[in-house]
N, C-alpha and C positions, 0 to 999 in steps of 0.2 A: 408601146404596148405596156411595158413595165410601169411607166409613170401613170398611165390610165388606170391600171389595176390598183396601184397604191392609193390614188386619189379616191377611187370608188370605195375601197376598204376604209379609208380615213373618214369619209363622209358618213358611212354607215355606223362607224364607231361613235362619232360625235352625237348623232341622233339617238342612238341606243343609250348612251350615257345620260343624255338629258331625261330620257324616260326613267332610268334607274334613280336619278336624283329625286324624282317626284314620288318615289315609294314612301318616303317619310313625310311628304307634303300632303298627300291625299289623306282624307279621314278614313281610318281603317274600318269604320263601321258603315259609313254611307257610300263609300267608293269601292266596295268589295270587288265588283267585276273588273274595274280598271286595274286594281292592284293585282288581282289574279292573272289578268292578261299580260301585265308587264313581267311578272315572275315567269309565266309560261313562255313568253316570247323571247326573253333575254337570258334565262338561265336554263341550263340543261346539265344533268349529271355527266353526260358525255357529249362534248361539243363535236361539231362536224370536223373540225381540225383534228381532234383526238381520234375520231373514227378513221379519218384518212391516214393518220400516222400508224394506227394499229394495223390497218390493211397493208401498209407499206412494210411494216415489220414482219407480218405474216408471210408476205411474198418473199421477202429476203430470207426468212427462216426456211421456207421450202427449198430455196436454192442451196442454203447451207446443208440441209438434210440430204439433198441429192448428191452433193460433193462430200458427204460423210464428215462435214465440219460441225460436229456436235457441240463444240465449245461456242461457236458462233450462233448456232441455233439456240443454245441456252441463254446467251446474252439477249437475243431478240425476245425470248419469252419473258425475261426479267424486265425488259423495257416495256413490254405490253402490260405486265403486272403492275409496274409503277404507275402507268397511266390510269388503270382501273382503280388503284389504291388512292391516288390523289383525287379521283372523282368520287370516292366514297362507295364504289361498287366492289365490296370486299369479297364477295363470292367469286367473281370473275378473276380478281387479283389472286386469290388463293389457288384457283385452278392453274393459272399461268405459272405461278411460283412452284407449284407441285410438279408440273411438267418439266420445268427447268431443273428442279432437284433430282428428278428421275434421270435426266440427261447426264448430270454430273456424277451421280452415284453409279450409274451404269458404266461410265468411263473411269471410275476410280479417282475422280477429282475431289478430294475431301475438303480442300480449302474453299473452292467455289461452292460446294454443297453447303458448307457451314455458313457462307455469306448469304446464300438463299434462305437458310433457316432463320437468319436475322430478319429478313424481309417477311417471312411467314410469321415470326413472333410479333413484329411490329403490326402486321395486319390483324392478327388475332387480338392484340391489345386494343387497337382502335375500334374493333368490332365487339369489344367486351366479351371475348370468348376465353375459355379456360386454358388451352394449350400454350399460350404465349410463354409462360415461365419455363416449360419443358424445352421449347425450341431455343430459348436464350441459353439455358444450361448446356444443351447438346452442342450448340455453336461455340460456346466459351471453351469447352474441353478441347476442341480441335484448334481454335485460333490461337490459344495461349502458347501452343508448341511451335508457332511459326517464328522464323528469324527476320521476316520482312517487317520493317518498321510500320508500314501502313496497316498491315494486318494486326501487329502487336498493339497499336494504339486502339484499334477497334476491340481487341480482346480485353484490354483494361477497362474500356468503356462498358462493354457488356458485363464484365465481372462486377463493376459497380452497380449495374442495374439489378443484378440478382442477389447482391450481398445484403444481408439483413442488419449486420453490425454497422452503425453509422460511421464510426471512425475508419473502419476498413473500406467502407463505401467511398468516403472522401479521399482516402489514400489512392484507391484505384482510379477514381475520376481525375485526381491530380496528375498521376503518371500518364494517363491518356492525354491530358491537356499539354504536358511538356513535350511529348513525342510529336503530337499533331502540330503544335506551334512551330517546332523545328522543321517539320516537313513542308509547311506552308511557306516558311522563309526560304527553303531550298527550291521550292517550285511555286513561285508567287503567282503564276498565271493558271494554275490548275484549279478550276472551279469546284470539282468534286472534292478535292482535299479541303478547300475552304468551307464547303457545305458540311463536311464531317466535323471540321473545327467548330463551326457554329453550333452543331448538335452537342458537342462535348462542353462548350462554354455554357450552353443552356443547362446542362446537368450540373455544372459547377456554380450555378446560381449567378452567372454573369450574363444575364438575359440581354442587357443593353448592347453588349459587345456582339452577342449572337445576332441580334436584330440588325446591327450595323453591317455585319458580314453578309447576311442574307440579302440586304438591300444592295450591297456592293456587287454581288454576283448576279443580281437581277432575279433572284428566286422568290417570287411573291408568295408562293405556297408556304415556304419556311417562315417568311416574315409574318404571315397571318398566324401560324402556330405559335411563334415566339411572342408576338404581340399579345395573344390571348393569355399565355402564361404570365407575361409581365402585368397585364391588367388584373389577373387574379391575385398576384402579389400585392398590388395596390389596394384591392378590395379588402384583403385580409388585414392590411395596415390601417384601414378606415379612410384612405385617401380616395374618396369616391370621385371627386372632380377630375383628378389625374387619371384614374382608371377609365372614366368616361371618354376622355380625350384619346387614350390609347385604343379603346374599342372602336371609336369613330374612325381612327386611322386604319384599323384592321378592316372596318366595314368598307371603306373606299377601295382597299385592295381586293376584297371579295368581289365587289362590283366589277372591278377591272378584269379579274380572272374569271368572272361568271361562275364562281364556285358556290353552288347552291347549298351543299352540305355545311360548309363553313358559315354561310350567310345565316342559316338557321341558328347555329350556335351563338353567333355574335348578337343577333337580335335578342336571344334569350339572356345573354350576359348584360346587355344594355338595359333590358327590362328589370333585371335583378338589381342593378345599380340604382335605377330610379325608385324602386321599392325601398331600398335601404335609405335613400335620401328623403323618402316620404312623399315623393311626387307620384301619386297613385295614377293620375291621368296618363302621364307619359309612360309609366310602367305598363298600364293596360294597353296603350297603343302599340308599344313595341312587342308586348306579349302576343297581341293579335296578329301583328306582322309575322312573328315567329310561327304562329299556327298556320298562316297561309302558306309560308315556305314549307313547313313540315308536311302539310296536306299535299302540296305539289310534289314534294320529295318522295313521300310514301307512294303516291300513284305511279311516278316514273320508276322508282326502284322495283315496285311490284311487277311491272311489265318487263323489267330488265333482268329479272332473276334467272340465273343460269347455274345449274349445278351438275355434278357428276351423278350418274344413275347406275344402279346395279340391277342386272336382269338375270332371272333364273331361267335356265334352259331345261326343257323336259327330257331328262336322261332316259326315262323309261321308254319313250318313243324311239330314241336312238338305239337302245338295246333291242327293241322289236325289229327295227330295220336291219341291224347287224345279224340277228337271229334268222330272219327271213332270207337274208343274203347267203348265209351259211347253208341253210336248207336248200336253197336254189342250186348252189354249187354241188351239194351232195347228191341231189336228185339228178343233176346233169351227168355226174360221174357214174351213177348207177345205170342211167339210161345208156350211156356209151358202153359200159361193161356188158350189159345185156345184149346190145346190138353186136358187139364183137364176138361174144360167146355164141350167139345165134348164127351168125355168118360162118363162124369156124365149124360149128356142128354140121350145118347144112353142106358145107364144102366137103367135109369128111364123108358124109353119107353119100353124096354124089360120086365121090371117088370110089367108094366101096361098091356102089351099084355098077359103075362102069367096069370095074375090075372083075366082078363076079355076079352074073345074073342069078346064080343059085342063092345068093344072099339077098336078092331083091325084096323078098317078102319080109325078111328080118329088117332090112333097111327101111321099108315103108312103116313097119311097126315102130321102129326107133324114131322115124321122122314124125309120125303122129304124136308120139310121146313128147318130142321136142316142141311140136306145134302147140300142144296143150300147155306146155310150160311157158311158151312165148305168149300164148293168149292170157294165161294167168298173170304173167308179168305185165302184159299190156293193160289188163284191167287194173292191176295195182298201180301202174304208172298213171293211168287216167285218173284214178282216185287221188293220187298224190298231186297230179297236175291241177285237179279241181280245187284241192285244198290250197295249192300254191296260188291259183288265180283269186280265190277268196281272200287269202292273206294279202295278196298284192292289192286287191280292191280296198281292203280295210286300211292298208298302209297309205294308199293314195288319199282316202277319206281323212285319215288322221293327219297326213301332211297338209291337206287343204285346210283343215280346221286350225292347225297350228302354224299355217303359212310356212311350211317346212318342205324342203326339197333336197334330194341327194344328187351328187354329181361324181364323175370320174374323168380325169384328164389323161389322154393318150400322150405320153411324153415323147414318143417317137414321131408322131404325126401332128402334135400340138392340136389335137382335136378333142373337143369337150363333149362328153356324154352326160345326160341329165334326165331327171324325171319331169313330169308335166308341170308341176308347181313351180319349177325353176323359171320358166318363161313368164309366169304371172308375177313372180317376185321382182324380176329384172325388167318387166314390161318390154320384152324384146321378141323378135321373131326367132324361129328355130334355126334358120339358116345363119343368121348373124351370130347366134350363141354358139353354134357348132363350129363354124369355119372362121370366124373373125372375132373371137372373144376379147382379144386385146383392144380392138377398136371399140367394142361395147364398153369396156372399162373406161377408156379415154373419154367417151361421150357422156356417160351417165354417172360415173363415180365422182364424188365431191373432190375438189382440187386438193384439199389437205390430205386425202386418204389414198390418192391414186398410186403413189409409189409403194406404199405398204401393201395394197391389194395386188399389184402386179407381182411383187416379191412373194406374196402368199401363194398365189396360184402357179406362177411360172418359175419361182426361185429354185435353183439347183441345190440338191441335198443328197449326200451319199450315204445316209443312214436312216434307219426307221425312226420317225418322229410323229408327234401329235401336236397340232397347233390350233389356236383359236384367235379370231380377229373380229372386231366390230368396225363397220364402216358405213358411210352414207351414200345413198343413191339420190341424185337430183334430176328431176325431169318435169318440165312444164312448171317450174318454180315450186315444185312440191318435193320435200325431202323425206326419204324413208331411211330408217335405221335397219341395218342387216347384220346378223351374226353368222359367221362362217366357221366351220370346223374342218380340219384336214388331217387325214392319217396317211403317212407315207410308209409303204412297206417295200422291202427289197424282194423283187421277183428274180431269184437266181436263175431259174430256168430260161426266162426271156432276157436275162442280163439287163434289167431296167428297174427303175423305181416306179411303183404304182402309187399315184396320188388320187385319193377319193375322200369324200366327206359330205357335209350337209351345209345348206344355207337356210336361214330362217328370218322372216320379217318380224322384227321386234319393236316396230314403231309404236304400236299400241301400248306395250309394256313401258317403253320410255316415257310416253305421254302420261301414263298413270303415275309413274314415279315422280314426274315433274309436278303433277297436281298435288301429290302428297307433300312435296317440299314446299310448294306455295302455301298450302294450308298450314304447315308447320310454321312458316314465316309469319303468316297472318296471326296465328295463335301467339307467337312470340311478341308480336307488336302489341296485341291486346293486353298481354301480361305487363309489358313495360308501361303502356298507357295507364292501366289501373294503378300500378305502383306510383307513377308520377302524380296521379290524382290524389292518392292517399297522402303523399308527401306534401302536396300543396294544401290539402285540407288541414293537415297537422300544423303547417306553418301559419295558415290563416287563423286557426283556432288559438294558437299561441299568441298571435298578435292581438286578437280580440280580448283574450283573457288578461295578458300581461300589460298591454299598452292602453287600449281603449277602455277596458273594464276598470283598470286602476284609476284612469282619469275621471271616469264617471263616479267611481266610489269616492274620490277626493271631493267632487262637487257635492255629493250627498252629505259628506261629513261637514263641509262648510255650511250647507243649508241647516243641518242639525245644530251647529254652533250658533247660527243666526236665530234659530227658534228659541234658544236658551236666553237670548237677550230680553230682559224684562222691559226695556224702554222702547221696544219696537211697537209701531202703531198697528192697529187691527188690519188695515188693508195689506200692509207688508206681510203681516203674519199669515193671512190667507194665501197670499201669493207664494210665500215660502212653503206652506203646506202643500199647495198644488205642485210646486216644483219638486218637493220631496217625493210625492206620489209618482210624478212623471219619471223622475230619475230612478226610482225603485223599479218601475215598469220596464224602463229601457235596460237597466242592469239585469233584470230577469231575462229579457229577450236576448241580450248578448250571451248570457250564460247558456240559454237554450240553444242558440245557434252554435256556440262553441262546442256544446255537448254533441249535437248532431254531426258537426264536422269531424270531431275527434274526441270521443267520450273518454274523459280522464279515468272513469271507473275501470276501464279495460286494463289499465296498467296498475291501478291501486287495488281494486277489489277482485279482478279476474273476469273471464269471459262469461261465466254462468250468471254472476250477479249483475253484470252490465246488460245482458240480454233481458233479464227479469225487469231491470229498471226501465229499459226503453219500452217494454210492453206496457208497463204501468203508465208511462208518460203518454203513449199513444191512446190508451184507454181514457185518460183524463181529458184529452183534447178532442175526443170524438164521442159519438153516441153508440159506438159498437161495444158490446160486451165481449171481452177477450178472455177465454179460458186457456190456461197454459200448464204444461208439465215439463220442467227442465231438469234433466240429470246434471250431476256435477261433471263438467267437461273441462275444467281448468287444467292446464298443463298438457293436454292431449295433443294440441297443435302448436306449431311455431307461432311467434307473435304476429308475423305478417299474415299467416293463414287464419289466425284467430280474427283479425280485422276483416278478412274476406268473408268468413262465416257470419260475423256480426252484420256486415253490409247486406248479405243475402236476406237475413231476418228483417233488417230495417227496411230494405226496398220492398220486400214482400208485404209487410204491414202497410207501407205507404200505398202500394197498389190496391190493397183491400179498401183503405179509407177513401182513396180518390175515385175508384172505378166500380167497386162491386155493388154499392147500394145495399150492403149487408147490415144486419143488426147483431149478428153473432159471428165470432171467429174462434178458431182453436189452433194453438201452437204447441207442438210436442217435440222435444229433443231427447232421444234415447241414445245412451252410450253403450254400444255393443262390444263384443270381444275384439273385433278388428275394424269397426267402422262406427261412424255417427249417423243416425237416421233422423232426419228432420222432416216433420209433417206440418204443413200449414194449410188450413181449410177455412172456408166461409160459406154462408148460406145466401150469397148474393145472387145477382142476375145471371152470372155465368157468361160464357162466350164460346164461339166455334174454335176449338183448339187447332184444327187443320188450317184454317185461314190465318190464324195468328202465326203459326210456324212458317207458313209460306211467305208472309209479308215481313216476318221478323220485326214487326212494328213495336214501338215503345222503347224509349231509351232504358227505362227501368228494367223491363224484362230482358232486354239484350245484355244489360249489365249483370243480371243474375246468371244468365247462361255463361258469360265470360268468366265470372268468378268461380262457378262450379267447375268449369273446364280447367282453371288454374289449380284447383284442389283435386284434380283427377277424379271428380265425382260424377254421379249420374242423376238425372232428373226425369221424373214421370209426371206429366200434367194431365189432370182429368177435369173436364168441365163440360157444361151443356147449358142451353138456354133455360133459365129459371131453375137450374139444378146446382148452383153454387160452383165453387172452384176448389180443387185439392192439388197441392204440390207435394210430391214425395221425393225427397232428396237424400242421396246416400253419399257419404264422404269417407273414404278409407283412411286408416291411420298410416299405412305404408306410404312413404314418400312425403308425409306431412309432419312426421315427428321431429 
């Protein structure tokens, strides 16, 4: 059976690898579907093996938690986080590391907590997030006090990472290398020590040794990272062929590991080398492959996004519930008091009547008076009871609206009392909830939350406390999030602890928070995409101006020299004149393209003059008369945001020329006290604004929306059939200065 499984796995591996080898063989423009299918079938952010390993770690972690082995549970959380990190799922990795950090900090384990902070810092660094430096600094302060050589080597390494002085940085990395080398010699079979040594060697610019160690211990992921670093060093030195071989080696390892995140980066690196070598066709092919991987990576990451959510609980309704409960108790006490007083009075009257018939008349009179008082009290109680019923009805309606229920646990009989909404939240019968609540928990509560929920409802406590917990209910493959609150009060009269509280279905709030995070992630991606576009435009504009433009200018100068030759024949003279005209035309076209890609005016003359220039250029190449009024807005925005504002104007004019059929347009930029107001209008054919917003059609319009969003601005679009179009855009100074 073992042999059969191995053979099946090996055959699948060979077939899959042959598919992967064809990624660079297929034409990336004519074989798009094939390439996308190969990437989708063979690469995944999280492989099935990784998912199985995560599940195994989670099960083992539950066993550790049951046995109060918090250290073991922390290790499993770190292992889970490492799998997510190497797979590029940084949000999930951060969640696992934060849970592990909480375990160690709760138990006062400062060293392990500091080691977890290193992993958090590494994850933030790879995800290009800010807190990385803070975590490195916090971890370094703890680790440097340790006497353990393994910990001390890490401390020196981390110290080198955060040190700004180059000499001190080299000194700290050197100390780390000496200690770690000695540890590896002492424990030659410890792969973790060797992996750490490889990391320190890489920091000491000994990349080849780091790659060798990573290969020796079979850590392909580290090999890929170090090979990429090594390749970049070769690129910086201008050794493009050597760099290409290194990245090709890294590419093979990526295919072996099915690492889609690294595959995207390597395709990008190879495309960059081919561009530097002047092989534009190869560069474009690998760039296209990178886009296919990036497209697949974005889609899978978007569906995998998991984050922690914060939910607000309606405290006012809880206060209403407590107030009504207190009124109910007070009313009950008053009712008991009235009944006791009434019975006592009647008893006394009957005794008096029995003892003396002479006082019977007086007794009847007194009895009538007491009856009237009782009637008055009864009417008062009925009114109070009516208010109580109304309040109880309002409370039930409020609880139903908020998916909220209250409960109380009889600690002597282990019997649960609850309001009507409780059964709807738990999707249970009254009998099971009242008499077998523990079984209900075992059947419906998510496996990761069962222990915590049992302790919450049935845990023993000898003092008054208030607790809150969030957990999941799973039924018919549907998961709901529940938030429960518990108040424990000491009932000295009954010699017991009273446990009561509320439960609330917060699933909808969780989903809303998830959608907010997904939208934020999409906005972040759009911002990065636009930034990458601008960088690429700048690079291409520079290439056109500095390389191709200079070459064509040289041709023009040679032609002009030829025209100065008096011995040249007439036919050659005419040819040279034609060449001179063509070269001048091509040179003007290159300058025009370079200006549209990255206007040099923006950096030399400022944003105001650049916008005025581009308006004039558009007016020259079209039949549309453009009227403009531009305030001086130089220095108001950062350079990156000035480019975004320029692109908004440029794209808007493009849209007018391409689509509006207008003969007049108006552009106005007003600098206000706290904002820039941009108005762009035309007298063209117009369109249905609602249909455009629903379809989000047109790359240009979508680009305008994305850039306005980056600038924290607002846009109002007005248009109608044969009524022209008007865009009113507001961009605040705050956050853009």
